[in-house]
C-alpha positions in Angstrom: 0.0 -0.1 -0.2 2.8 2.2 1.2 5.1 1.8 -1.9 1.5 2.6 -4.6 1.2 6.0 -2.4 4.8 6.6 -2.5 4.9 5.8 -6.5 1.6 8.3 -7.5 2.2 11.2 -4.7 2.8 13.9 -7.2 -1.0 12.1 -8.5 -2.3 12.5 -4.9 -1.6 15.8 -4.4 -2.4 17.3 -7.5 -6.0 15.6 -7.0 -6.3 17.4 -3.2 -5.1 20.5 -4.6 -8.2 20.2 -6.9 -10.4 19.0 -5.3 -9.6 22.1 -2.6 -10.2 24.7 -5.3 -13.3 23.0 -6.4 -14.8 23.3 -2.8 -13.7 26.8 -2.0 -15.6 27.8 -5.3 -18.5 26.2 -4.3 -18.3 27.4 -0.6 -17.9 31.1 -2.2 -20.7 30.7 -4.2 -23.1 29.1 -1.4 -22.0 32.4 0.4 -22.7 34.7 -2.6 -26.5 33.5 -3.0 -27.2 33.4 0.8 -25.9 37.1 0.8 -28.4 37.7 -2.1 -25.9 38.3 -4.8 -27.1 37.3 -8.8 -25.6 35.0 -10.6 -25.9 37.1 -13.6 -23.5 39.6 -12.2 -25.8 42.2 -12.9 -24.6 43.6 -16.6 -27.8 43.8 -18.4 -26.4 46.0 -21.2 -24.8 43.0 -23.1 -27.3 40.4 -21.9 -30.1 39.3 -24.9 -32.9 38.5 -21.9 -32.4 42.3 -20.2 -36.2 42.9 -20.1 -37.5 39.5 -18.5 -35.0 39.0 -15.9 -35.0 42.7 -14.0 -37.5 45.4 -14.1 -36.3 48.6 -15.2 
């Protein structure tokens, strides 16, 4: 078991770093949603559905 881990340590570390990055992104999105941040960013000038999204 330890030999396999030693042979694949680089792959394991890369996977752990990627999992951490994904987890941080999810946490940021959840916190933003709870704080009322919209997912679109609010720039309606270049959005093709601006009239159906926000009332002006």
